C-alpha positions in Angstrom: 9.1 -8.0 25.2 6.8 -9.1 27.9 3.7 -8.6 25.8 1.4 -11.5 25.3 1.1 -11.8 21.5 -1.6 -14.0 19.9 0.3 -15.6 17.1 -2.5 -17.6 15.6 -6.2 -18.4 16.1 -7.2 -21.9 15.1 -10.9 -22.5 15.0 -11.7 -26.0 16.3 -14.9 -26.3 14.4 -15.0 -24.3 11.2 -18.6 -23.3 11.3 -21.1 -20.5 11.6 -20.7 -20.4 15.3 -17.0 -19.8 15.0 -17.8 -16.9 12.7 -20.2 -15.6 15.3 -17.4 -15.2 17.7 -16.0 -12.6 15.4 -19.3 -10.7 15.1 -19.2 -9.3 18.7 -20.6 -5.9 18.7 -20.4 -2.6 20.6 -22.7 0.1 19.5 -21.7 3.4 17.8 -23.6 6.2 19.3 -23.9 9.8 18.2 -21.0 12.1 17.9 -20.0 13.9 21.1 -21.6 11.3 23.5 -19.4 10.4 26.4 -19.8 9.3 30.0 -17.7 8.5 33.1 -16.8 4.8 32.7 -16.2 2.4 35.6 -14.6 -0.9 34.6 -15.2 -0.5 30.9 -17.7 -3.4 31.0 -21.1 -1.8 30.5 -21.4 -0.9 26.8 -24.5 1.4 26.7 -23.3 4.9 26.0 -25.4 7.4 27.8 -25.7 10.8 26.1 -23.6 13.3 28.1 -22.5 16.2 26.0 -18.8 17.0 25.9 -17.6 20.6 25.6 -15.3 22.2 23.0 -12.9 25.2 23.3 -10.8 26.8 20.6 -7.1 25.9 20.6 -4.7 28.9 20.6 -2.0 28.7 18.0 -0.8 25.4 16.4 -2.0 22.2 17.9 1.6 21.4 18.8 4.7 23.4 19.2 7.1 23.8 16.3 8.0 20.5 14.7 11.3 19.0 15.9 13.9 18.8 13.1 12.0 20.8 10.5 14.8 23.4 10.0 17.1 20.5 8.9 14.5 19.1 6.5 14.9 19.8 2.8 12.2 21.2 0.6 12.2 19.0 -2.5 10.3 19.9 -5.7 9.3 16.4 -6.5 9.9 15.5 -10.1 7.2 13.3 -11.7 9.9 10.9 -12.8 10.8 10.2 -9.2 14.5 10.6 -9.8 16.7 9.9 -6.8 19.0 12.8 -5.7 22.6 12.5 -6.8 23.9 12.2 -3.3 22.2 8.8 -2.8 24.4 6.3 -1.1 24.4 2.8 -2.7 25.7 1.0 0.4 22.3 -0.5 1.1 19.0 -0.9 -0.8 16.9 2.3 -0.8 13.1 2.7 -0.6 11.7 5.7 -2.5 8.3 7.3 -1.7 6.4 9.8 -3.9 3.5 11.6 -2.3 1.2 14.6 -2.9 -0.5 16.1 0.2 -3.8 17.8 0.0 -6.3 19.1 2.5 -9.9 17.7 2.7 -10.9 20.2 0.0 -8.3 19.0 -2.4 -5.9 22.0 -2.1 -2.1 21.2 -1.9 -0.4 21.5 1.5 3.2 22.6 1.6 5.5 22.2 4.6 4.5 18.6 5.4 7.5 16.9 7.0 8.0 13.4 5.5 10.6 10.8 6.5 11.1 7.1 6.7 10.5 5.6 10.2 13.2 6.5 12.6 15.3 8.3 9.9 15.0 12.0 10.8 18.1 13.0 8.9 16.4 12.1 5.6 13.3 14.2 6.2 11.9 16.4 3.5 9.2 19.0 3.3 6.4 19.0 0.7 6.7 21.7 -1.9 4.2 24.3 -3.0 2.2 21.7 -5.0 2.1 19.4 -2.0 4.6 17.0 -3.5 7.4 15.2 -1.7 10.0 12.7 -2.8 11.7 10.9 0.1 14.2 8.1 0.1 15.4 5.9 2.9 18.9 6.1 4.3 19.4 2.4 3.9 20.5 0.1 6.7 23.6 -2.0 5.9 23.1 -4.1 9.0 19.5 -4.9 8.0 19.4 -4.4 4.2 16.1 -6.2 3.8 14.1 -4.6 6.6 10.8 -3.2 5.5 10.1 0.5 5.6 7.3 2.9 6.0 6.7 6.6 5.9 5.6 9.0 8.6 4.4 12.6 8.0 3.7 15.6 10.2 2.3 19.1 9.9 1.4 21.7 12.6 -2.2 22.0 11.4 -3.0 18.4 10.7 -2.9 15.0 12.3 0.4 13.1 12.1 0.2 10.0 10.0 2.0 7.0 8.6 1.7 5.1 5.3 3.2 2.1 3.5 4.2 0.0 6.6 5.2 -2.9 4.3 7.4 -1.3 1.8 10.2 -3.5 0.6 13.8 -2.1 0.4 14.9 -0.8 -3.0 11.3 -0.3 -4.3 9.9 3.0 -5.6 6.3 3.6 -4.6 4.0 6.3 -5.8 1.4 6.8 -3.1 -0.5 9.4 -5.1 -2.7 11.8 -3.2 -2.7 11.7 0.6 -5.6 13.6 2.2 -4.5 15.2 5.4 -6.9 15.2 8.3 -7.5 18.3 10.4 -6.6 17.8 14.1 -7.8 18.7 17.5 -6.9 17.8 21.1 -8.6 16.2 24.0 -8.4 16.8 27.8 -9.0 13.8 30.0 -9.4 13.3 33.7 -8.6 9.9 35.2 -10.0 8.8 38.6 -9.3 5.7 40.7 -12.1 3.3 41.5 -12.9 5.4 44.6 -13.4 8.6 42.5 -10.1 10.3 43.6 -7.8 11.8 40.9 -5.2 9.3 39.8 -1.6 10.6 39.1 0.6 8.8 36.6 -2.2 7.1 34.7 -1.3 6.3 31.1 -3.8 7.6 28.6 -3.9 6.7 24.9 -6.2 7.3 22.0 -7.1 5.0 19.2 -9.9 4.6 16.6 -9.9 0.9 17.7 -13.5 0.1 18.4 -14.8 3.5 17.4 -16.4 2.2 14.3 -16.0 -1.6 14.3 -17.4 -1.9 17.8 -17.1 -5.6 18.7 -17.4 -6.1 22.4 -15.2 -9.2 22.5 -12.3 -7.3 20.8 -12.7 -4.4 23.2 -12.7 -6.6 26.2 -9.7 -8.6 25.0 -7.8 -5.4 24.3 -8.7 -4.2 27.8 -7.4 -7.4 29.4 -4.3 -7.4 27.2 -3.4 -3.8 28.0 -3.9 -4.4 31.7 -1.6 -7.4 31.6 1.0 -5.3 29.9 0.9 -2.8 32.7 0.9 -5.4 35.4 4.1 -6.9 34.1 5.8 -3.5 33.7 5.5 -3.2 30.0 4.1 -0.3 27.9 0.4 -0.2 27.3 -0.3 -0.8 23.6 -3.7 -0.3 22.1 -4.4 -1.7 18.7 -4.9 0.5 15.7 -8.4 1.1 14.4 -9.2 -1.2 11.5 -6.7 -2.3 8.9 -5.9 1.2 7.4 -2.9 1.7 5.2 -3.1 5.4 6.1 -2.7 5.1 9.9 -2.3 7.9 12.5 -0.2 8.3 15.5 -1.7 5.8 17.9 1.4 5.5 19.9 1.1 8.8 21.8 0.7 8.1 25.5 0.2 10.9 28.0 0.6 10.7 31.8 -1.9 12.4 34.2 -0.7 15.0 36.7 -1.6 15.2 40.4 -5.1 16.4 39.5 -5.6 13.3 37.3 -5.5 15.6 34.2 -3.7 15.2 30.9 -4.1 16.3 27.3 -3.4 14.5 24.0 -2.7 16.5 20.9 -2.9 16.3 17.1 -5.7 13.7 17.0 -7.5 13.5 13.6 -11.0 15.0 13.7 -13.8 12.4 13.9 -14.5 9.8 16.5 -12.0 8.0 18.7 -11.8 6.0 21.9 -9.7 6.9 24.9 -7.9 4.3 27.0 -6.5 4.7 30.5 -4.6 2.5 32.9 -2.3 2.5 35.8 -1.3 0.9 39.1 -3.1 -2.2 40.2 -6.3 -1.2 38.3 -8.1 -2.4 35.3 -7.6 -0.5 32.0 -10.8 1.2 30.8 -12.0 2.6 27.5 -14.3 5.4 26.8 -17.3 5.5 24.5 -16.8 7.2 21.2 -15.5 10.8 21.7 -15.7 13.5 19.0 -12.6 15.4 18.0 -13.1 18.7 16.2 -10.7 20.6 14.0 -8.7 23.2 16.0 -10.7 22.5 19.1 -10.0 21.1 22.6 -12.5 18.4 23.6 -13.0 18.3 27.4 -15.3 17.0 30.1 -14.1 13.5 29.5 -13.7 11.5 32.7 -12.4 7.9 32.9 -12.7 5.9 36.1 -10.2 3.0 36.4 -11.8 -0.3 37.0 -11.3 -2.6 40.0 -8.8 -5.3 39.1 -10.2 -8.8 38.7 -7.3 -11.2 39.3 -9.2 -14.0 37.7 -8.7 -12.2 34.3 -5.0 -12.9 34.4 -2.4 -15.6 34.9 1.0 -14.5 36.3 3.9 -16.7 35.3 7.4 -16.7 36.5 10.1 -18.8 34.8 13.1 -19.8 36.9 16.2 -21.9 36.3 17.0 -25.2 38.1 18.4 -23.2 41.1 15.2 -21.2 41.4 16.6 -17.9 40.0 14.4 -16.0 37.5 15.4 -16.3 33.8 15.0 -13.1 31.8 13.8 -13.3 28.2 12.7 -16.9 28.4 10.0 -18.1 26.0 6.5 -18.8 27.2 3.9 -20.6 25.0 0.2 -21.0 25.8 -2.7 -23.0 24.3 -6.4 -23.4 24.9 -9.3 -25.3 23.4 -13.0 -24.4 23.8 -16.4 -24.9 22.2 -15.9 -21.6 20.4 -12.5 -22.4 19.1 -8.9 -22.9 20.1 -5.9 -20.6 20.1 -2.3 -20.3 21.0 0.0 -17.5 21.8 3.6 -16.9 22.8 5.6 -14.2 24.6 9.0 -13.4 26.0 9.1 -12.9 29.7 10.6 -9.7 31.1 14.0 -9.3 32.7 12.6 -10.6 36.0 11.3 -13.7 34.3 7.7 -12.6 34.6 4.9 -12.6 32.1 1.2 -11.8 32.7 -1.3 -13.5 30.4 -4.8 -12.2 29.8 -7.3 -14.9 30.6 -9.7 -14.3 27.7 -11.4 -16.4 26.6 -11.9 -18.0 30.0 -10.5 -21.4 29.1 -7.8 -23.4 30.9 -4.4 -22.8 29.5 -1.6 -25.3 28.8 1.7 -23.5 29.4 5.1 -24.5 28.1 8.4 -22.6 29.0 11.7 -22.9 27.2 15.1 -21.2 27.5 15.7 -19.4 24.3 19.5 -20.0 24.7 19.1 -23.8 25.0 20.9 -24.0 28.4 18.1 -25.8 30.3 15.3 -28.3 29.8 11.8 -27.0 29.4 8.9 -26.9 31.9 5.1 -27.3 31.4 1.9 -27.1 33.2 -1.6 -27.9 32.0 -5.0 -26.6 32.9 -4.0 -23.3 34.4 -6.9 -21.0 35.1 -7.3 -17.2 35.7 -6.1 -15.9 39.0 -3.3 -18.4 39.4 0.3 -17.4 40.0 2.5 -20.1 38.4 6.2 -20.8 38.7 7.7 -22.9 35.9 11.1 -24.2 36.9 13.3 -25.3 34.0 15.2 -28.5 34.4 18.8 -29.4 34.2 19.6 -29.9 30.5 19.3 -33.2 28.7 20.0 -33.4 25.0 19.5 -35.6 22.0 21.7 -35.4 18.9 19.7 -35.6 15.7 21.7 -36.9 12.7 19.7 -35.8 9.7 20.3 -36.8 6.1 18.3 -36.3 2.9 17.9 -38.2 -0.3 19.1 -35.2 -2.4 22.0 -34.5 -0.1 20.8 -30.9 0.4 19.5 -29.8 3.8 17.6 -26.5 3.4 14.6 -25.2 5.2 15.0 -27.7 8.1 12.2 -27.7 10.7 11.9 -29.7 13.8 8.6 -29.7 15.8 8.0 -31.4 19.1 4.5 -32.8 20.0 3.1 -34.4 23.1 3.1 -38.2 22.5 -0.1 -38.8 24.3 -2.4 -35.9 23.3 -0.8 -35.0 20.0 -0.7 -31.3 21.0 2.1 -29.2 19.7 4.7 -28.4 22.4 7.3 -26.2 20.7 9.6 -25.7 17.8 13.3 -26.4 17.9 14.5 -22.8 17.9 18.3 -23.1 17.9 18.7 -24.9 14.6 22.0 -24.6 12.9 21.3 -23.9 9.2 22.5 -26.6 6.8 24.1 -28.7 9.6 23.3 -32.4 9.5 23.7 -32.8 13.2 21.4 -30.8 15.5 21.3 -30.7 19.3 17.8 -31.0 20.7 16.9 -30.0 24.3 14.6 -32.8 25.6 11.2 -31.9 27.0 9.9 -33.5 30.2 6.9 -35.0 28.5 6.9 -38.1 26.3 7.2 -36.7 22.8 7.4 -37.3 19.1 9.3 -35.3 16.5 8.2 -34.1 13.1 11.2 -33.3 10.9 11.0 -31.8 7.5 13.2 -30.0 4.9 12.6 -28.2 1.7 12.0 -30.6 -1.2 11.6 -33.6 1.2 9.0 -35.4 3.2 7.9 -34.6 6.7 8.8 -37.6 8.9 7.4 -38.4 12.4 9.9 -40.0 14.7 9.2 -41.5 18.1 7.6 -41.7 20.6 10.4 -41.0 23.0 10.4 -41.2 26.8 10.9 -37.5 27.7 14.2 -36.8 29.3 15.0 -40.5 29.2 15.1 -40.5 25.4 18.2 -41.9 23.7 21.2 -39.6 23.3 21.3 -40.0 19.5 18.7 -40.5 16.7 19.3 -40.8 13.0 16.7 -39.5 10.5 16.6 -39.8 6.7 14.2 -37.7 4.7 13.1 -38.9 1.3 12.7 -36.5 -1.6 9.3 -35.5 -2.9 8.5 -34.2 -6.4 6.7 -30.9 -5.4 5.5 -28.3 -7.9 7.9 -26.9 -10.4 7.8 -24.4 -13.3 9.0 -21.2 -14.9 7.9 -17.5 -14.5 8.4 -15.4 -17.6 7.5 -11.9 -18.8 7.6 -11.1 -22.5 9.4 -14.4 -23.0 12.2 -13.6 -20.5 12.8 -15.2 -17.1 11.7 -13.2 -14.0 14.1 -13.5 -11.1 12.9 -13.1 -7.5 9.2 -13.6 -8.2 7.1 -14.8 -5.2 5.4 -18.1 -6.0 2.6 -19.4 -3.7 0.2 -22.3 -3.7 -3.2 -21.7 -2.2 -5.5 -24.6 -1.3 -9.1 -24.5 -2.6 -11.5 -24.1 0.3 -14.0 -26.8 0.7 -16.3 -24.6 2.8 -17.7 -21.1 2.3 -15.1 -18.7 3.5 -14.5 -15.0 3.9 -11.1 -13.3 4.1 -11.0 -9.7 5.4 -14.8 -9.7 5.0 -14.9 -10.9 1.3 -15.9 -14.3 0.0 -12.8 -16.4 -1.0 -12.4 -19.6 -3.0 -9.1 -20.3 -1.3 -7.7 -20.5 2.2 -6.0 -17.3 3.1 -2.5 -18.7 4.0 -0.5 -20.3 1.3 0.2 -24.0 1.7 3.7 -23.6 0.4 5.8 -20.8 -1.2 9.1 -20.0 -2.8 10.9 -17.6 -5.1 12.3 -17.9 -8.7 16.0 -18.1 -9.4 17.9 -16.3 -12.2 16.4 -18.6 -14.8 12.9 -17.9 -13.6 12.5 -21.4 -12.2 10.7 -22.3 -9.0 10.3 -25.5 -6.9 7.7 -25.7 -4.2 7.5 -28.3 -1.5 4.0 -29.9 -1.4 3.2 -32.7 1.1 -0.6 -32.8 1.0 -2.7 -33.7 -2.0 -5.6 -31.5 -3.0 -6.9 -28.8 -5.3 -4.7 -25.7 -5.5 -4.3 -22.3 -7.2 -0.8 -21.1 -8.1 -0.2 -17.4 -7.6 2.9 -15.4 -8.7 3.8 -11.9 -7.8 6.7 -9.8 -9.1 7.5 -6.1 -9.0 6.3 -4.2 -12.0 3.8 -6.8 -13.1 0.2 -7.7 -12.4 0.0 -11.0 -10.3 -0.4 -14.2 -12.3 -2.7 -17.0 -11.4 -3.2 -20.6 -12.7 -5.6 -23.3 -11.5 -7.3 -24.9 -9.9 -5.0 -27.9 -10.2 -5.7 -31.3 -8.7 -2.3 -32.3 -7.3 -1.3 -35.7 -6.0 1.6 -35.0 -3.5 3.2 -38.3 -4.4 3.3 -37.4 -8.1 3.8 -33.6 -7.9 3.2 -31.2 -10.8 5.8 -30.0 -13.2 6.4 -28.0 -16.4 4.2 -25.1 -15.4 4.8 -21.8 -17.1 3.3 -18.5 -15.8 3.5 -15.5 -18.1 3.3 -12.2 -16.3 2.0 -9.0 -17.8 1.0 -5.4 -16.8 -2.6 -6.5 -16.4 -5.5 -4.1 -16.5 -6.9 -1.4 -14.2 -10.2 -0.2 -12.6 -10.8 3.5 -12.2 -14.0 5.4 -11.3 -15.6 8.1 -9.4 -17.8 8.4 -6.3 -21.0 10.4 -6.3 -23.5 11.2 -3.6 -24.4 13.5 -0.7 -21.8 15.1 1.5 -18.0 14.8 1.1 -16.9 12.3 -1.6 -13.2 12.3 -0.6 -11.6 9.8 1.8 -14.2 7.0 1.4 -12.9 3.4 1.3 -13.3 1.6 -2.0 -12.7 -2.1 -2.2 -12.1 -4.6 -5.0 -12.1 -8.4 -4.8 -12.1 -11.4 -7.1 -12.4 -14.2 -4.6 -8.6 -15.0 -4.2 -8.2 -13.9 -0.6 -6.4 -10.7 -1.9 -9.1 -8.1 -1.6 -7.7 -4.6 -1.5 -8.9 -1.1 -0.7 -8.0 2.5 -1.5 -9.5 5.9 -0.5 -11.3 8.1 -2.9 -9.5 11.4 -3.6 -11.0 14.7 -2.8 -12.8 14.8 -6.2 -14.3 11.3 -5.5 -12.0 9.5 -8.0 -10.2 6.2 -7.3 -8.0 3.8 -9.3 -6.5 0.3 -9.0 -3.7 -0.7 -11.3 -1.9 -4.0 -12.0 -5.0 -6.2 -11.9 -5.4 -9.8 -13.1 -7.7 -9.8 -16.1 -11.1 -11.3 -15.5 -14.2 -10.8 -13.3 -14.0 -8.4 -10.3 -16.2 -6.9 -7.7 -16.0 -3.1 -6.8 -17.8 -1.4 -4.0 -17.7 0.7 -0.9 -16.3 -0.8 2.3 -16.2 0.4 6.0 -12.8 -0.9 6.8 -9.5 -0.5 5.0 -7.4 -3.6 4.3 -3.7 -3.9 5.1 -1.5 -6.5 3.5 0.1 -7.1 6.9 -3.1 -8.2 8.6 -5.6 -10.9 7.7 -8.8 -12.2 9.4 -10.8 -15.1 8.0 -13.7 -17.3 9.0 -15.5 -20.2 7.4 -18.7 -22.2 7.8 -19.8 -25.8 7.4 -21.6 -25.1 4.2 -19.8 -26.2 1.0 -18.1 -23.6 -1.2 -19.9 -22.6 -4.4 -18.3 -20.5 -7.1 -21.5 -18.4 -7.0 -20.4 -17.3 -3.5 -17.9 -15.0 -5.3 -19.7 -11.8 -6.2 -18.6 -9.9 -9.4 -19.9 -6.8 -11.1 -17.2 -5.8 -13.7 -14.5 -7.2 -16.0 -10.9 -6.3 -16.2 -9.3 -6.6 -19.6 -5.5 -6.9 -20.3 -4.0 -3.5 -21.2 -7.4 -1.6 -20.7 -9.0 0.5 -18.0 -12.4 -0.5 -16.7 -14.6 2.4 -15.6 -16.9 2.1 -12.6 -19.2 4.5 -10.8 -20.2 4.3 -7.1 -22.9 6.1 -5.4 -23.1 6.9 -1.7 -26.3 5.8 0.1 -28.8 8.5 0.7 -29.5 8.9 4.5 -32.7 7.0 5.5 -32.5 4.3 2.8 -31.2 0.7 2.9 -32.1 0.6 6.6 -33.1 -2.1 9.0 -34.4 -0.9 12.3 -36.3 -2.3 15.2 -36.1 -3.3 18.9 -35.7 -6.2 21.3 -37.7 -6.4 24.6 -37.1 -9.1 27.1 -39.6 -9.6 30.0 -41.1 -6.2 29.1 -37.7 -4.4 29.4 -35.3 -3.1 26.8 -32.5 -5.6 26.0 -29.8 -2.8 26.2 -27.0 -5.3 26.9 -27.6 -6.9 23.6 -26.1 -5.9 20.2 -27.1 -6.1 16.6 -25.3 -6.8 13.4 -26.0 -7.4 9.7 -24.1 -10.1 7.8 -24.3 -11.2 4.2 -26.6 -14.2 3.5 -24.0 -15.7 1.1 -20.3 -16.1 1.6 -19.0 -17.9 4.7 -22.3 -19.3 5.8 -23.6 -15.8 5.9 -22.1 -15.0 9.2 -19.0 -12.9 8.6 -19.7 -9.3 9.2 -16.7 -7.9 7.4 -17.3 -4.2 6.9 -21.1 -4.5 7.6 -22.7 -2.4 10.3 -22.9 -3.3 14.0 -24.3 -1.5 17.0 -25.3 -1.9 20.6 -29.0 -1.7 21.4 -29.8 1.7 22.9 -31.3 2.3 26.3 -34.8 1.7 24.9 -33.8 -1.5 23.2 -33.8 -0.1 19.7 -31.3 -0.4 16.9 -30.8 1.0 13.4 -28.4 -0.4 10.8 -27.7 0.9 7.3 -26.0 -0.9 4.5 -24.5 0.6 1.3 -26.1 -1.9 -1.1 -29.5 -3.5 -1.4 -29.7 -7.3 -0.8 -30.6 -10.1 1.5 -28.8 -10.1 4.8 -28.9 -11.9 8.1 -29.9 -9.9 11.2 -28.1 -11.1 14.3 -29.2 -10.0 17.8 -26.8 -11.3 20.4 -25.6 -11.3 23.9 -22.2 -12.5 25.1 -20.8 -14.5 28.0 -22.3 -17.0 27.3 -23.3 -16.5 23.7 -27.1 -16.2 23.1 -28.1 -15.5 19.5 -31.3 -14.6 17.7 -31.0 -15.0 13.9 -33.3 -14.0 11.1 -33.2 -13.1 7.4 -34.1 -9.6 6.1 -34.3 -8.2 2.6 -33.1 -4.6 2.5 -33.7 -2.1 -0.3 -35.3 1.3 -0.5 -37.8 1.8 2.4 -36.6 0.9 5.9 -37.2 -2.7 7.1 -38.5 -3.0 10.7 -38.1 -5.9 13.2 -39.6 -5.5 16.6 -39.2 -8.6 18.8 -40.4 -9.3 22.3 -39.8 -12.4 24.4 -40.2 -13.7 27.9 -37.0 -15.3 29.3 -36.1 -18.3 31.4 -32.9 -19.9 32.7 -31.1 -23.1 31.9 -28.8 -25.1 34.2 -26.8 -27.6 32.1 -24.7 -30.3 33.8 -22.4 -33.0 32.4 -21.0 -30.8 29.6 -17.8 -32.2 28.1 -14.8 -29.9 27.5 -14.1 -29.6 23.8 -10.5 -30.5 22.9 -8.6 -31.6 19.8 -8.9 -35.2 20.9 -12.6 -34.8 21.7 -14.1 -32.3 19.2 -17.6 -32.5 20.6 -19.8 -29.5 21.0 -23.1 -29.3 23.0 -25.4 -26.3 22.3 -29.1 -25.3 22.4 -31.1 -24.6 19.2 -34.7 -23.6 18.6 -36.9 -22.0 15.9 -40.1 -20.0 16.1 -41.7 -17.6 13.6 -38.7 -17.3 11.4 -36.4 -16.6 14.4 -33.6 -19.1 15.2 -32.3 -19.2 18.8 -28.7 -20.5 19.4 -27.1 -20.8 22.8 -23.4 -21.9 23.1 -22.6 -22.8 26.8 -19.1 -22.7 28.0 -18.8 -25.3 30.8 -17.1 -24.5 34.1 -14.4 -26.7 35.7 -17.1 -29.2 36.8 -18.8 -29.3 33.4 -21.8 -27.2 34.5 -23.1 -23.8 33.6 -26.1 -21.6 34.5 -27.4 -19.5 31.6 -30.0 -16.8 32.5 -32.1 -14.5 30.3 -32.7 -17.0 27.4 -35.6 -16.0 25.1 -38.3 -18.6 25.6 -38.5 -20.5 22.3 -39.1 -24.2 21.8 -35.6 -25.7 21.8 -33.5 -28.8 21.6 -30.2 -29.9 23.1 -27.8 -30.6 20.1 -24.6 -32.6 19.9 -22.2 -31.8 17.1 -19.2 -34.1 16.6 -16.7 -32.8 14.1 -15.2 -36.3 13.6 -18.4 -37.2 11.8 -17.8 -35.7 8.4 -21.2 -36.8 7.1 -23.2 -34.7 9.7 -22.0 -31.3 8.6 -20.6 -28.6 10.9 -23.2 -25.8 10.8 -24.8 -25.4 14.2 -27.9 -23.8 12.6 -28.6 -27.0 10.6 -26.4 -29.9 11.7 -26.0 -32.0 14.8 -27.8 -34.9 16.7 -30.8 -34.1 18.9 -30.1 -35.3 22.4 -33.2 -34.0 24.1 -36.1 -31.5 23.9 -35.9 -28.4 26.1 -39.0 -26.6 27.3 -37.9 -23.2 28.7 -40.3 -21.7 31.3 -40.6 -18.0 31.8 -39.0 -16.8 35.1 -37.8 -20.3 36.0 -34.7 -22.4 35.8 -34.8 -25.7 33.9 -32.4 -28.4 34.9 -30.9 -30.4 32.0 -28.3 -33.2 32.3 -26.3 -33.9 29.2 -26.7 -37.6 28.3 -23.6 -39.7 28.3 
């Protein structure tokens, strides 16, 4: 509540440049490097050595509730104890805990989230069997497991477990823990009492500056509106740690955080009317206390926030009202929503710095809505809801069945989405719509029926009643069987074939990551999917106990539909293997992918072994990855280049009923490297960052799990990849985006790239604001000696921007209009040349964008 949640990120132009927005980089320095940080903006981490002292006794006091926990000798069969209560579905977890050397760990306390009474302790073999208590009020709520031991970091696993399902997690490698002591100062350097300090691996490895800055602004906004500071977890790891611990500083500005897994973390601090700050990477050592870490809170910049108060028609604040926000920019567009606090207040982080269109609604439907467009950072906005005005919608369907009803409200002039009708009465043919103040149109749909646009209507002067009839559509229909018998409750999804190169969670994909439509099978195994858009699709089926099933691609005409499909599920095949190489071979992330947007990861066991079961037969790719993938989180990007099946990398084959063996080797230090430097005007470009991306895939510009770093104080960088190949080297600076792009072939001996440029400035005027109605982008592009320069200006309120420190390369002013489908959408190749630009070292060039 009161937190600003980004619900979706819609890229306005699906191109390389959009992918570049995701490749923001903050460098990873050596272990144990930390400095006092003011404002959290400068990203160069200067080498100040932290100190370590031994911890006396356990990292924490005795575990709470351990005496009541039961030691369970976990049977291999996973049988549920006889005292199980059948009042609600149970989840069952089987685990075996080992230390980093592979030895079993007894006494690990395991329980389902917030279910202390069901806790158990691992036995002498490290095994534990734990079952959920069940929740009759919420029988279908997902479950996850948490575990704790005095000598190791607390952790969690399986956050998306479905009720009633037995899951064998196999071996869980516990991570030794340490503690950290932190001192927090205010911007004047005085100790700050009551600061909130939190640790996370967020940004410690995938160090993308934009993500860190957005997290900083988001956390500050949470504190400003009186909510709890929440820092994102690091990566998408199914074996997470306790990122929720928050410590408060004492009168000396001092606090300690305990039971942190050894390795590198970041620390975050915030409080009062100050900016939240983050630390450089800090090393945590087993059984040691890390200290000499000082964080200085930043001076609050009000222009980074929008404060919104929602009031009723009498001017009284409305607690728990709904606030939606949208923006459009050259780099993309986005939307978010939040619920205001009890005082009717929400604070929105103004990143990216693009004017917001705000829309407020009363979740209880008592009042009319309120909107305001073009709100910028630093504003304090009051949105006053209006006296209620309603329209009764009388909805009928051709089939006589009204399931899955959706009513969306759009601005009649701009076509922008305003809100959903949230107080729908399931199955009711008459619905009461609270009228918006703007002129609007309605889009009404129901399962198995068309989506109908109705309107436009004159805002609150709209008629009091409207009748809507939805015609039936054929959809996609079929059966799901296993061994000739129907499969009930199988998940059936239809994924659209991607026209452009695309990556999902860092892996090339032939389909868009979100299903176009979905459903479940009934007792006869039958399914019926509602499809309203024609195209090429893959059908995917998942059911407990079977490998997923896939059919396609199908070319489907939405007016004709597709029927008589039959999907036969089986146990599938498996991939297992072992990891070899220098150093520890346990705990490394191994990934598999087949181009279906469902890449998955596991961690190698202490002996280097790994295994994936229940796989679709066919071609797969297996390799090492830097970031674990969680089924609950997805990131994707795409380019303007057309998809080719050759984009999907494969290196092994899975056969039905068989196990495919695969061996992986860790890179030897000093191999598969690209290193170099960037000098601008004779000085190190220490504010820049470097990244490697794959040449193929989504236009070659999705970094996925590939390395990133900030250039060091002398302008140098060093990046290592796990596999030989051709990559793109990206050197970039943000705010605004300036990019230097080149191709490198990595393999064996290190590749060097030492670049040096003079710089000039560019003052652009007459820049249009990119919107859905006007998807026009203006940017600067130039090429010299195998290096491509790309500059993406973000215009101010008056359509002008001054960009300083641009490498002097012969360049052109380019216009890219997404409405012209024949021109392409890749800024490195496409677009219309408006004018030549001759940058001059040390001078500012004035350029007016032609009408």
